[in-house]
KOLTOR-518161 format. One record per residue (C-alpha): residue number from 1; chain; x, y, z. Coordinates in steps of 0.1 Angstrom, whole numbers, padded with zeros to 4 digits. Example, Ala and Ser with C-alpha at 12.3 -4.5 7.8 and 13.67 -1.06 7.14 Angstrom:
REM residues 2
+-----+---+-------+-------+-------+
:   k : c :     X :     Y :     Z :
+-----+---+-------+-------+-------+
:   1 : A :  0123 : -0045 :  0078 :
:   2 : A :  0137 : -0011 :  0071 :
+-----+---+-------+-------+-------+
This chain:
REM residues 288
+-----+---+-------+-------+-------+
:   k : c :     X :     Y :     Z :
+-----+---+-------+-------+-------+
:   1 : A :  0512 : -0162 : -0053 :
:   2 : A :  0497 : -0185 : -0080 :
:   3 : A :  0460 : -0182 : -0089 :
:   4 : A :  0446 : -0211 : -0110 :
:   5 : A :  0429 : -0202 : -0143 :
:   6 : A :  0397 : -0218 : -0129 :
:   7 : A :  0398 : -0193 : -0100 :
:   8 : A :  0404 : -0164 : -0124 :
:   9 : A :  0373 : -0174 : -0143 :
:  10 : A :  0353 : -0175 : -0111 :
:  11 : A :  0365 : -0140 : -0101 :
:  12 : A :  0357 : -0128 : -0137 :
:  13 : A :  0322 : -0142 : -0135 :
:  14 : A :  0316 : -0125 : -0101 :
:  15 : A :  0326 : -0091 : -0115 :
:  16 : A :  0305 : -0093 : -0146 :
:  17 : A :  0274 : -0070 : -0146 :
:  18 : A :  0240 : -0087 : -0150 :
:  19 : A :  0227 : -0089 : -0186 :
:  20 : A :  0198 : -0064 : -0187 :
:  21 : A :  0190 : -0066 : -0224 :
:  22 : A :  0163 : -0093 : -0221 :
:  23 : A :  0151 : -0084 : -0187 :
:  24 : A :  0113 : -0079 : -0186 :
:  25 : A :  0104 : -0050 : -0163 :
:  26 : A :  0069 : -0039 : -0151 :
:  27 : A :  0056 : -0008 : -0134 :
:  28 : A :  0022 : -0009 : -0116 :
:  29 : A :  0014 :  0028 : -0113 :
:  30 : A :  0023 :  0055 : -0138 :
:  31 : A :  0031 :  0085 : -0116 :
:  32 : A :  0061 :  0107 : -0115 :
:  33 : A :  0082 :  0082 : -0096 :
:  34 : A :  0076 :  0054 : -0120 :
:  35 : A :  0083 :  0077 : -0149 :
:  36 : A :  0115 :  0089 : -0133 :
:  37 : A :  0129 :  0054 : -0128 :
:  38 : A :  0117 :  0043 : -0163 :
:  39 : A :  0133 :  0073 : -0179 :
:  40 : A :  0166 :  0066 : -0162 :
:  41 : A :  0165 :  0029 : -0173 :
:  42 : A :  0159 :  0038 : -0209 :
:  43 : A :  0185 :  0066 : -0210 :
:  44 : A :  0211 :  0041 : -0200 :
:  45 : A :  0206 :  0021 : -0232 :
:  46 : A :  0208 : -0011 : -0214 :
:  47 : A :  0170 : -0017 : -0212 :
:  48 : A :  0148 : -0019 : -0243 :
:  49 : A :  0116 :  0001 : -0242 :
:  50 : A :  0096 : -0029 : -0255 :
:  51 : A :  0107 : -0049 : -0225 :
:  52 : A :  0090 : -0024 : -0201 :
:  53 : A :  0053 : -0025 : -0194 :
:  54 : A :  0034 :  0000 : -0173 :
:  55 : A : -0002 : -0002 : -0160 :
:  56 : A : -0026 :  0024 : -0146 :
:  57 : A : -0064 :  0026 : -0143 :
:  58 : A : -0067 :  0056 : -0168 :
:  59 : A : -0048 :  0070 : -0197 :
:  60 : A : -0039 :  0102 : -0179 :
:  61 : A : -0002 :  0093 : -0174 :
:  62 : A :  0003 :  0064 : -0197 :
:  63 : A :  0008 :  0084 : -0228 :
:  64 : A :  0043 :  0096 : -0218 :
:  65 : A :  0054 :  0060 : -0214 :
:  66 : A :  0039 :  0050 : -0247 :
:  67 : A :  0055 :  0079 : -0265 :
:  68 : A :  0089 :  0064 : -0254 :
:  69 : A :  0082 :  0030 : -0268 :
:  70 : A :  0071 :  0013 : -0236 :
:  71 : A :  0040 : -0010 : -0235 :
:  72 : A :  0010 :  0002 : -0215 :
:  73 : A : -0020 : -0015 : -0200 :
:  74 : A : -0049 : -0010 : -0178 :
:  75 : A : -0045 : -0044 : -0162 :
:  76 : A : -0021 : -0049 : -0133 :
:  77 : A : -0021 : -0087 : -0137 :
:  78 : A : -0008 : -0083 : -0173 :
:  79 : A :  0022 : -0065 : -0160 :
:  80 : A :  0030 : -0093 : -0136 :
:  81 : A :  0025 : -0120 : -0163 :
:  82 : A :  0048 : -0101 : -0187 :
:  83 : A :  0076 : -0092 : -0162 :
:  84 : A :  0102 : -0107 : -0140 :
:  85 : A :  0109 : -0076 : -0120 :
:  86 : A :  0078 : -0057 : -0109 :
:  87 : A :  0079 : -0021 : -0094 :
:  88 : A :  0050 : -0012 : -0072 :
:  89 : A :  0046 :  0025 : -0077 :
:  90 : A :  0012 :  0033 : -0064 :
:  91 : A :  0001 :  0054 : -0034 :
:  92 : A :  0007 :  0036 : -0001 :
:  93 : A : -0031 :  0032 :  0007 :
:  94 : A : -0036 :  0014 : -0026 :
:  95 : A : -0009 : -0013 : -0019 :
:  96 : A : -0032 : -0038 : -0001 :
:  97 : A : -0058 : -0035 : -0029 :
:  98 : A : -0031 : -0039 : -0057 :
:  99 : A : -0014 : -0068 : -0039 :
: 100 : A : -0047 : -0087 : -0035 :
: 101 : A : -0053 : -0082 : -0072 :
: 102 : A : -0019 : -0094 : -0084 :
: 103 : A : -0010 : -0121 : -0059 :
: 104 : A : -0025 : -0150 : -0079 :
: 105 : A : -0001 : -0141 : -0108 :
: 106 : A :  0030 : -0137 : -0086 :
: 107 : A :  0054 : -0167 : -0087 :
: 108 : A :  0088 : -0176 : -0074 :
: 109 : A :  0104 : -0162 : -0106 :
: 110 : A :  0092 : -0127 : -0097 :
: 111 : A :  0110 : -0100 : -0078 :
: 112 : A :  0088 : -0073 : -0064 :
: 113 : A :  0102 : -0039 : -0057 :
: 114 : A :  0080 : -0015 : -0037 :
: 115 : A :  0085 :  0023 : -0039 :
: 116 : A :  0055 :  0031 : -0018 :
: 117 : A :  0064 :  0054 :  0011 :
: 118 : A :  0060 :  0040 :  0046 :
: 119 : A :  0049 :  0004 :  0035 :
: 120 : A :  0072 : -0020 :  0053 :
: 121 : A :  0088 : -0051 :  0040 :
: 122 : A :  0069 : -0072 :  0066 :
: 123 : A :  0036 : -0058 :  0052 :
: 124 : A :  0046 : -0066 :  0016 :
: 125 : A :  0057 : -0101 :  0025 :
: 126 : A :  0025 : -0107 :  0045 :
: 127 : A :  0003 : -0096 :  0016 :
: 128 : A :  0022 : -0114 : -0011 :
: 129 : A :  0025 : -0152 : -0016 :
: 130 : A :  0048 : -0171 :  0007 :
: 131 : A :  0085 : -0170 : -0004 :
: 132 : A :  0081 : -0140 : -0027 :
: 133 : A :  0113 : -0121 : -0033 :
: 134 : A :  0107 : -0085 : -0021 :
: 135 : A :  0128 : -0054 : -0019 :
: 136 : A :  0118 : -0019 : -0007 :
: 137 : A :  0132 :  0010 : -0026 :
: 138 : A :  0130 :  0048 : -0021 :
: 139 : A :  0141 :  0068 : -0051 :
: 140 : A :  0136 :  0105 : -0057 :
: 141 : A :  0124 :  0125 : -0087 :
: 142 : A :  0159 :  0135 : -0102 :
: 143 : A :  0160 :  0099 : -0114 :
: 144 : A :  0144 :  0113 : -0145 :
: 145 : A :  0177 :  0132 : -0153 :
: 146 : A :  0199 :  0104 : -0140 :
: 147 : A :  0208 :  0123 : -0109 :
: 148 : A :  0186 :  0106 : -0083 :
: 149 : A :  0194 :  0093 : -0048 :
: 150 : A :  0181 :  0058 : -0043 :
: 151 : A :  0182 :  0036 : -0011 :
: 152 : A :  0169 :  0001 : -0010 :
: 153 : A :  0166 : -0028 :  0015 :
: 154 : A :  0162 : -0065 :  0010 :
: 155 : A :  0133 : -0087 :  0022 :
: 156 : A :  0139 : -0120 :  0039 :
: 157 : A :  0139 : -0139 :  0006 :
: 158 : A :  0162 : -0115 : -0013 :
: 159 : A :  0199 : -0123 : -0016 :
: 160 : A :  0230 : -0110 : -0032 :
: 161 : A :  0218 : -0118 : -0068 :
: 162 : A :  0187 : -0096 : -0065 :
: 163 : A :  0207 : -0069 : -0048 :
: 164 : A :  0233 : -0068 : -0076 :
: 165 : A :  0206 : -0069 : -0102 :
: 166 : A :  0188 : -0039 : -0087 :
: 167 : A :  0221 : -0020 : -0084 :
: 168 : A :  0230 : -0026 : -0120 :
: 169 : A :  0195 : -0017 : -0132 :
: 170 : A :  0193 :  0015 : -0112 :
: 171 : A :  0228 :  0027 : -0116 :
: 172 : A :  0219 :  0049 : -0145 :
: 173 : A :  0193 :  0067 : -0123 :
: 174 : A :  0220 :  0081 : -0100 :
: 175 : A :  0234 :  0072 : -0066 :
: 176 : A :  0222 :  0037 : -0055 :
: 177 : A :  0228 :  0026 : -0019 :
: 178 : A :  0217 : -0004 :  0001 :
: 179 : A :  0210 : -0002 :  0038 :
: 180 : A :  0187 : -0015 :  0066 :
: 181 : A :  0150 : -0009 :  0063 :
: 182 : A :  0152 :  0014 :  0094 :
: 183 : A :  0170 :  0040 :  0072 :
: 184 : A :  0143 :  0040 :  0044 :
: 185 : A :  0119 :  0064 :  0061 :
: 186 : A :  0147 :  0088 :  0070 :
: 187 : A :  0158 :  0087 :  0033 :
: 188 : A :  0122 :  0095 :  0024 :
: 189 : A :  0124 :  0127 :  0045 :
: 190 : A :  0160 :  0136 :  0035 :
: 191 : A :  0160 :  0129 : -0002 :
: 192 : A :  0125 :  0120 : -0014 :
: 193 : A :  0109 :  0151 :  0001 :
: 194 : A :  0142 :  0169 :  0003 :
: 195 : A :  0140 :  0176 : -0035 :
: 196 : A :  0110 :  0199 : -0028 :
: 197 : A :  0129 :  0216 :  0000 :
: 198 : A :  0157 :  0224 : -0024 :
: 199 : A :  0133 :  0237 : -0049 :
: 200 : A :  0118 :  0260 : -0023 :
: 201 : A :  0153 :  0273 : -0014 :
: 202 : A :  0161 :  0278 : -0051 :
: 203 : A :  0129 :  0297 : -0055 :
: 204 : A :  0137 :  0319 : -0025 :
: 205 : A :  0172 :  0325 : -0039 :
: 206 : A :  0158 :  0336 : -0072 :
: 207 : A :  0133 :  0359 : -0055 :
: 208 : A :  0161 :  0375 : -0036 :
: 209 : A :  0178 :  0383 : -0069 :
: 210 : A :  0146 :  0398 : -0082 :
: 211 : A :  0142 :  0419 : -0051 :
: 212 : A :  0177 :  0433 : -0057 :
: 213 : A :  0168 :  0442 : -0093 :
: 214 : A :  0176 :  0412 : -0114 :
: 215 : A :  0152 :  0400 : -0141 :
: 216 : A :  0131 :  0370 : -0130 :
: 217 : A :  0140 :  0347 : -0158 :
: 218 : A :  0177 :  0353 : -0153 :
: 219 : A :  0175 :  0350 : -0115 :
: 220 : A :  0158 :  0316 : -0120 :
: 221 : A :  0185 :  0303 : -0143 :
: 222 : A :  0213 :  0315 : -0120 :
: 223 : A :  0196 :  0300 : -0089 :
: 224 : A :  0192 :  0267 : -0107 :
: 225 : A :  0229 :  0267 : -0118 :
: 226 : A :  0240 :  0277 : -0083 :
: 227 : A :  0221 :  0247 : -0067 :
: 228 : A :  0235 :  0224 : -0094 :
: 229 : A :  0270 :  0236 : -0091 :
: 230 : A :  0270 :  0235 : -0053 :
: 231 : A :  0256 :  0200 : -0053 :
: 232 : A :  0281 :  0186 : -0078 :
: 233 : A :  0310 :  0202 : -0059 :
: 234 : A :  0297 :  0188 : -0026 :
: 235 : A :  0293 :  0153 : -0042 :
: 236 : A :  0326 :  0152 : -0061 :
: 237 : A :  0348 :  0168 : -0036 :
: 238 : A :  0340 :  0145 : -0008 :
: 239 : A :  0343 :  0173 :  0016 :
: 240 : A :  0318 :  0179 :  0045 :
: 241 : A :  0293 :  0207 :  0037 :
: 242 : A :  0306 :  0227 :  0067 :
: 243 : A :  0341 :  0227 :  0052 :
: 244 : A :  0328 :  0239 :  0018 :
: 245 : A :  0307 :  0266 :  0034 :
: 246 : A :  0337 :  0279 :  0053 :
: 247 : A :  0358 :  0280 :  0021 :
: 248 : A :  0333 :  0304 :  0006 :
: 249 : A :  0333 :  0327 :  0036 :
: 250 : A :  0359 :  0354 :  0040 :
: 251 : A :  0363 :  0376 :  0071 :
: 252 : A :  0339 :  0405 :  0069 :
: 253 : A :  0328 :  0394 :  0034 :
: 254 : A :  0293 :  0392 :  0018 :
: 255 : A :  0287 :  0355 :  0025 :
: 256 : A :  0291 :  0356 :  0062 :
: 257 : A :  0266 :  0385 :  0064 :
: 258 : A :  0241 :  0365 :  0044 :
: 259 : A :  0247 :  0334 :  0065 :
: 260 : A :  0241 :  0354 :  0096 :
: 261 : A :  0206 :  0363 :  0084 :
: 262 : A :  0198 :  0327 :  0075 :
: 263 : A :  0209 :  0316 :  0110 :
: 264 : A :  0187 :  0344 :  0125 :
: 265 : A :  0158 :  0331 :  0105 :
: 266 : A :  0163 :  0296 :  0118 :
: 267 : A :  0171 :  0280 :  0084 :
: 268 : A :  0191 :  0252 :  0098 :
: 269 : A :  0165 :  0242 :  0124 :
: 270 : A :  0137 :  0245 :  0098 :
: 271 : A :  0155 :  0222 :  0074 :
: 272 : A :  0162 :  0196 :  0101 :
: 273 : A :  0126 :  0199 :  0112 :
: 274 : A :  0113 :  0195 :  0077 :
: 275 : A :  0132 :  0162 :  0073 :
: 276 : A :  0120 :  0150 :  0107 :
: 277 : A :  0084 :  0159 :  0098 :
: 278 : A :  0086 :  0141 :  0065 :
: 279 : A :  0102 :  0110 :  0081 :
: 280 : A :  0075 :  0108 :  0107 :
: 281 : A :  0048 :  0111 :  0081 :
: 282 : A :  0064 :  0082 :  0062 :
: 283 : A :  0063 :  0061 :  0094 :
: 284 : A :  0027 :  0071 :  0100 :
: 285 : A :  0018 :  0060 :  0065 :
: 286 : A :  0034 :  0027 :  0072 :
: 287 : A :  0014 :  0022 :  0104 :
: 288 : A : -0018 :  0029 :  0085 :
+-----+---+-------+-------+-------+
């Protein structure tokens, strides 16, 4: 089969990653989620700190951005004017206020990415100027150590170019997946809130070690490493969690006795219920 040189060039162009070195990025909101994403971007080395601008009404959280070389401001419109890609990282109830403020500055060259839990693409597109390119993203806090889980959906004006740009930009933050918007709220409950559920479980593991005579500091370190190791093995092996769990159990061994107690305590149902409750809360925020 013969492939023309011109066709090879086209294929090569399609496989090239977007150039991020000159991309101007803005964050409206300076909370933990914005900081986690920004940290991941800078740690990749592909985004220059001077090309990132962050706004917030007070100096409380801006200092940590400024310390890493990013530009800070108290004016949200300044962020829009200075950026091509704008992340909305404010509380859901503030979205209408912020969008009313920045809409006069939003143009067709902008791509707006919302990380506000529960705020739908339809709402964003309604509150922004007509034909604005919108994406909805739900990251989680481990983005700050480049181990996040991020899911995004495209708005009606977003195409493959915006999707590939966002994937390339966020890849250093961890796992980046695209899916329908109907999955976003479930992802919020599973992964956004799920991080706190894992921390609670890790805390309980460590306290179990303390109960059995282990020093607290050591128990905390071992619990953290246990969660980290189990997570990496689950991710890298590609095996179902149930399969890995069964591989740890031996007939009449220590693990099956411990699992029996967890089942008696309803841990599985409680975890599923926690994800469901967090998902429903995200949907409720969207309706409000």
